[in-house]
C-alpha positions as semicolon CSV with decimal commas, in nm:
position;residue;x (nm);y (nm);z (nm)
1;M;-1,342;2,389;0,700
2;N;-1,204;2,218;0,993
3;E;-1,542;2,136;1,247
4;T;-1,609;1,818;1,333
5;L;-1,886;1,722;1,228
6;P;-2,130;1,543;1,414
7;L;-2,176;1,153;1,343
8;D;-2,498;1,123;1,182
9;T;-2,582;0,813;1,317
10;H;-2,928;0,693;1,205
11;N;-2,952;0,357;1,079
12;A;-2,561;0,320;1,015
13;P;-2,415;-0,011;1,170
14;E;-1,964;0,060;1,255
15;C;-1,844;0,049;0,881
16;A;-1,586;-0,140;0,989
17;A;-1,721;-0,583;1,053
18;P;-1,626;-0,692;1,373
19;A;-1,365;-0,906;1,263
20;Q;-1,158;-0,666;1,094
21;A;-1,160;-0,436;1,338
22;E;-0,974;-0,753;1,535
23;R;-0,720;-0,754;1,291
24;A;-0,691;-0,442;1,274
25;G;-0,532;-0,385;1,625
26;A;-0,519;-0,067;1,804
27;T;-0,408;0,120;1,532
28;E;-0,671;0,392;1,417
29;G;-0,490;0,691;1,380
30;A;-0,137;0,518;1,351
31;Q;0,043;0,667;1,015
32;Q;0,169;0,311;0,950
33;A;-0,024;0,073;1,062
34;S;0,136;-0,306;1,094
35;P;-0,145;-0,507;1,175
36;A;-0,091;-0,923;1,161
37;P;-0,167;-1,058;0,864
38;A;-0,523;-1,237;0,853
39;E;-0,712;-1,517;0,653
40;P;-1,112;-1,336;0,559
41;V;-1,288;-1,526;0,811
42;S;-1,691;-1,478;0,660
43;E;-1,877;-1,531;0,415
44;P;-1,966;-1,328;0,124
45;A;-2,306;-1,163;0,205
46;W;-2,419;-1,338;-0,103
47;K;-2,349;-1,698;-0,125
48;G;-2,652;-1,941;-0,115
49;K;-2,836;-1,595;-0,314
50;Q;-2,994;-1,518;-0,611
51;A;-2,859;-1,194;-0,772
52;T;-3,096;-0,938;-0,905
53;P;-3,104;-0,847;-1,264
54;V;-2,982;-0,467;-1,289
55;N;-2,713;-0,190;-1,332
56;L;-2,589;-0,064;-1,030
57;V;-2,419;0,268;-1,179
58;L;-2,102;0,416;-0,937
59;E;-1,966;0,777;-0,939
60;G;-1,600;0,795;-0,824
61;G;-1,525;1,120;-0,616
62;A;-1,168;0,926;-0,444
63;M;-1,315;1,013;-0,039
64;R;-1,679;1,107;-0,156
65;G;-1,664;0,715;-0,272
66;Q;-1,773;0,664;0,148
67;F;-2,084;0,751;0,055
68;T;-2,127;0,440;-0,192
69;A;-1,976;0,250;0,029
70;G;-2,232;0,313;0,321
71;V;-2,560;0,289;-0,008
72;L;-2,333;-0,048;-0,091
73;D;-2,323;-0,214;0,249
74;Y;-2,732;-0,089;0,312
75;F;-2,788;-0,313;-0,015
76;L;-2,542;-0,636;0,088
77;E;-2,766;-0,633;0,427
78;H;-3,078;-0,635;0,290
79;D;-2,990;-0,884;-0,020
80;L;-2,987;-0,610;-0,327
81;F;-2,718;-0,809;-0,515
82;C;-2,718;-0,587;-0,904
83;D;-2,554;-0,863;-1,090
84;Q;-2,325;-0,621;-1,342
85;V;-2,157;-0,321;-1,143
86;I;-2,025;-0,011;-1,332
87;G;-1,768;0,215;-1,148
88;V;-1,554;0,405;-1,264
89;S;-1,292;0,515;-0,949
90;A;-1,407;0,479;-0,652
91;G;-1,656;0,322;-0,737
92;A;-1,514;0,100;-0,931
93;L;-1,307;-0,005;-0,526
94;N;-1,630;0,009;-0,404
95;G;-1,763;-0,181;-0,651
96;Y;-1,505;-0,505;-0,645
97;C;-1,557;-0,496;-0,246
98;Y;-1,914;-0,549;-0,364
99;V;-1,869;-0,750;-0,570
100;S;-1,713;-1,008;-0,312
101;G;-2,014;-0,952;-0,049
102;E;-1,758;-0,781;0,222
103;V;-1,986;-0,543;0,376
104;G;-1,759;-0,270;0,614
105;R;-1,441;-0,363;0,409
106;T;-1,449;-0,039;0,191
107;C;-1,566;0,184;0,471
108;F;-1,302;0,030;0,707
109;L;-1,021;0,088;0,468
110;N;-1,036;0,407;0,397
111;M;-1,100;0,478;0,798
112;K;-0,822;0,292;0,886
113;Y;-0,600;0,442;0,608
114;C;-0,665;0,783;0,600
115;N;-0,380;0,887;0,840
116;D;-0,134;0,659;0,647
117;P;0,057;0,883;0,418
118;R;0,145;0,542;0,139
119;Y;-0,316;0,488;0,114
120;L;-0,351;0,835;-0,017
121;S;-0,149;1,136;0,005
122;M;0,045;1,463;-0,172
123;K;0,339;1,199;0,006
124;S;0,307;0,893;-0,138
125;F;0,272;1,104;-0,473
126;V;0,577;1,316;-0,422
127;H;0,727;0,956;-0,309
128;T;0,562;0,742;-0,552
129;G;0,458;0,950;-0,855
130;N;0,086;0,810;-0,720
131;A;-0,138;0,990;-0,475
132;C;-0,270;0,663;-0,400
133;G;0,027;0,446;-0,302
134;R;-0,038;0,153;-0,553
135;E;0,211;-0,141;-0,407
136;F;0,014;-0,020;-0,114
137;A;-0,376;-0,007;-0,136
138;F;-0,395;-0,256;-0,427
139;H;-0,155;-0,494;-0,306
140;E;-0,004;-0,470;0,085
141;V;-0,324;-0,408;0,219
142;P;-0,525;-0,695;0,061
143;E;-0,290;-0,941;-0,008
144;K;-0,149;-0,930;0,400
145;L;-0,283;-0,632;0,594
146;D;-0,625;-0,683;0,561
147;P;-0,662;-0,998;0,291
148;F;-0,936;-0,908;0,077
149;D;-1,077;-1,212;-0,016
150;F;-0,988;-1,304;-0,350
151;Q;-1,203;-1,666;-0,410
152;A;-1,558;-1,455;-0,334
153;F;-1,486;-1,257;-0,599
154;A;-1,392;-1,505;-0,868
155;D;-1,680;-1,717;-0,781
156;S;-1,985;-1,423;-0,724
157;P;-2,262;-1,376;-0,934
158;I;-2,179;-0,991;-0,986
159;T;-1,981;-0,882;-1,262
160;L;-1,745;-0,590;-1,243
161;T;-1,690;-0,316;-1,519
162;A;-1,401;-0,038;-1,459
163;V;-1,462;0,240;-1,644
164;S;-1,132;0,415;-1,696
165;S;-0,980;0,655;-1,970
166;D;-0,830;0,608;-2,278
167;L;-0,554;0,883;-2,340
168;E;-0,504;0,824;-2,703
169;L;-0,848;0,815;-2,812
170;G;-0,990;1,065;-2,556
171;E;-1,265;0,835;-2,475
172;A;-1,336;0,608;-2,231
173;D;-1,296;0,270;-2,200
174;Y;-1,475;-0,001;-2,061
175;H;-1,333;-0,349;-1,902
176;A;-1,469;-0,627;-1,774
177;V;-1,270;-0,770;-1,463
178;R;-1,262;-1,062;-1,358
179;D;-0,926;-1,200;-1,278
180;L;-0,762;-0,913;-1,056
181;G;-0,387;-1,077;-1,079
182;R;-0,136;-0,840;-1,096
183;D;-0,109;-0,927;-1,487
184;A;-0,473;-0,948;-1,574
185;D;-0,781;-0,697;-1,483
186;L;-0,616;-0,581;-1,164
187;P;-0,402;-0,278;-1,393
188;Y;-0,800;-0,175;-1,516
189;L;-0,903;-0,105;-1,169
190;I;-0,583;0,098;-1,064
191;A;-0,597;0,307;-1,384
192;S;-0,949;0,411;-1,306
193;S;-0,912;0,522;-0,970
194;S;-0,541;0,682;-1,079
195;M;-0,677;1,074;-1,081
196;P;-0,448;1,281;-1,364
197;L;-0,167;1,493;-1,233
198;V;-0,089;1,308;-0,969
199;S;-0,097;0,933;-1,066
200;Q;0,124;0,801;-1,349
201;I;0,037;0,647;-1,665
202;V;-0,119;0,320;-1,678
203;K;0,044;0,146;-1,948
204;V;-0,177;-0,209;-2,054
205;D;-0,308;-0,406;-2,380
206;G;-0,093;-0,108;-2,574
207;K;-0,333;0,178;-2,414
208;K;-0,207;0,422;-2,188
209;L;-0,501;0,493;-1,930
210;L;-0,587;0,741;-1,649
211;D;-0,883;0,786;-1,402
212;G;-1,246;0,735;-1,603
213;G;-1,384;1,042;-1,416
214;T;-1,221;1,245;-1,714
215;C;-1,395;1,060;-1,973
216;D;-1,694;0,894;-1,833
217;S;-1,759;1,043;-1,507
218;V;-2,132;0,857;-1,462
219;P;-2,139;0,607;-1,753
220;I;-2,515;0,592;-1,710
221;V;-2,522;0,565;-2,139
222;H;-2,344;0,255;-2,150
223;S;-2,525;0,065;-1,857
224;L;-2,770;0,192;-2,123
225;L;-2,686;0,021;-2,408
226;T;-2,664;-0,270;-2,244
227;G;-3,001;-0,332;-2,335
228;R;-3,065;-0,341;-1,921
229;K;-3,418;-0,226;-1,827
230;K;-3,364;-0,121;-1,455
231;H;-3,077;0,118;-1,333
232;I;-2,957;0,214;-1,022
233;V;-2,727;0,531;-1,024
234;V;-2,477;0,638;-0,674
235;L;-2,394;0,976;-0,737
236;T;-2,166;1,111;-0,466
237;Q;-2,270;1,496;-0,509
238;D;-2,613;1,657;-0,367
239;A;-2,882;1,795;-0,633
240;T;-2,689;2,159;-0,611
241;Y;-2,360;2,043;-0,720
242;E;-2,225;2,258;-1,013
243;K;-1,878;2,142;-1,132
244;G;-1,670;2,455;-1,253
245;P;-1,442;2,440;-1,560
246;N;-1,049;2,291;-1,414
247;K;-0,854;2,551;-1,317
248;L;-0,517;2,389;-1,342
249;M;-0,550;2,308;-1,707
250;P;-0,245;2,532;-1,768
251;V;-0,088;2,212;-1,577
252;L;-0,245;1,982;-1,766
253;T;-0,213;2,129;-2,089
254;Q;0,166;2,087;-2,036
255;L;0,180;1,749;-1,860
256;Y;-0,042;1,589;-2,117
257;G;-0,003;1,819;-2,472
258;D;0,037;1,521;-2,662
259;F;-0,285;1,380;-2,605
260;P;-0,488;1,666;-2,735
261;Y;-0,869;1,447;-2,743
262;Y;-0,750;1,362;-2,378
263;L;-0,730;1,711;-2,283
264;D;-1,029;1,837;-2,524
265;R;-1,212;1,588;-2,215
266;L;-1,063;1,747;-1,928
267;R;-1,108;2,092;-2,051
268;Y;-1,491;2,044;-2,086
269;R;-1,549;1,791;-1,808
270;H;-1,742;2,037;-1,648
271;I;-2,019;2,085;-1,913
272;E;-2,054;1,718;-1,950
273;Y;-2,091;1,689;-1,629
274;N;-2,347;1,922;-1,532
275;R;-2,515;1,789;-1,814
276;T;-2,530;1,439;-1,712
277;Y;-2,597;1,523;-1,339
278;R;-2,923;1,720;-1,526
279;Q;-2,972;1,419;-1,743
280;V;-2,944;1,173;-1,447
281;A;-3,187;1,371;-1,188
282;R;-3,458;1,332;-1,527
283;M;-3,451;0,994;-1,554
284;H;-3,492;0,985;-1,257
285;E;-3,739;1,152;-1,270
286;A;-3,906;1,026;-1,548
287;G;-3,874;0,653;-1,385
288;E;-3,627;0,561;-1,622
289;L;-3,340;0,471;-1,348
290;F;-3,296;0,545;-0,978
291;V;-3,094;0,752;-0,820
292;I;-2,958;0,750;-0,441
293;R;-2,731;1,083;-0,392
294;P;-2,645;1,312;-0,059
295;E;-2,950;1,494;0,014
296;R;-2,682;1,767;0,161
297;P;-2,344;1,872;0,003
298;V;-2,018;1,687;0,032
299;E;-1,818;1,853;0,285
300;V;-1,552;1,547;0,207
301;R;-1,210;1,639;0,050
302;S;-1,027;1,422;-0,230
303;M;-0,786;1,325;-0,016
304;E;-1,004;1,381;0,350
305;H;-0,815;1,278;0,733
306;D;-1,033;1,319;0,928
307;Q;-1,192;1,004;1,001
308;N;-1,517;1,143;1,194
309;K;-1,633;1,319;0,821
310;L;-1,549;1,005;0,679
311;L;-1,790;0,831;0,916
312;D;-2,033;1,038;0,875
313;L;-2,056;1,054;0,526
314;Y;-2,079;0,677;0,529
315;A;-2,392;0,723;0,778
316;Q;-2,520;0,971;0,493
317;G;-2,472;0,693;0,289
318;Y;-2,648;0,360;0,471
319;A;-2,964;0,622;0,612
320;E;-2,984;0,766;0,232
321;A;-3,058;0,363;0,139
322;A;-3,217;0,305;0,412
323;R;-3,461;0,647;0,306
324;T;-3,470;0,515;0,012
325;W;-3,499;0,159;0,040
326;N;-3,898;0,144;0,016
327;D;-3,894;0,360;-0,331
328;L;-3,652;0,183;-0,490
329;Q;-3,816;-0,181;-0,433
330;E;-4,120;-0,003;-0,601
331;Y;-3,919;0,067;-0,928
332;L;-3,798;-0,234;-0,959
333;A;-4,097;-0,433;-0,937
334;K;-4,272;-0,215;-1,192
């Protein structure tokens, strides 16, 4: 569906913070954007404020993470700083911007670079072996083009757990991300967002890892096992969505034939995924957790290049967070 969607800006701000927009320059729509380096100019949203003892569980979904970006920006702007974030794939990438307290950063980068083949594209996969260009997305952008506030991340009262899939075990790997250095925890953040088929296996600490969505798309069980009483879950599909069997299993079987346990998780992922979605919905109705999800089917593709669709989905997330805000406050107060 190539029709341009009207922008739903109900209660939604511009996704790019003014300072980020200035440093971007006139690069909108350019495929090889090269803005001048700049230092972070704003303080983290959480500075001088108190974190709330609640787990924030973030589903992935590649560019569907724009919905999550809208939700998290609303949280940051309204002083809700959940002190533990558990993120999968794009959820982990959203999470690390939430930890640093940088309002608008995720949406800004997705909008700015969605048409840059170095960021997320099949062209990047052909040239580098990774659809998400690792050197560009995890080094050139945060270290040079649009500097990430590494100090704010290190000083934050919020912690981040990145969820990956361990190919040899066929189980999820949960890793606390504290140091984003190349030889520290950054490989776990990269692994969490490394989609199968279009990503190279991340080898770190004797493990072989890929995208966490295969083994734990919505890590609510892990969140419950931490002993926390309050859990906010942000999903990236609406209530009518049902995942079907993976049509690429023959290709996946050839590529990951050395990892039989991982193949089983790929083969039956749709069953586990749909069951988890049903479980989360039931727990929300019972008041055992709080779910925020799109109200209507999401039309954004994993590698979406349409800025209108991306901004619309961000606006949906922001508006849904606003719509459910009072109910969320009641849940947290119980």
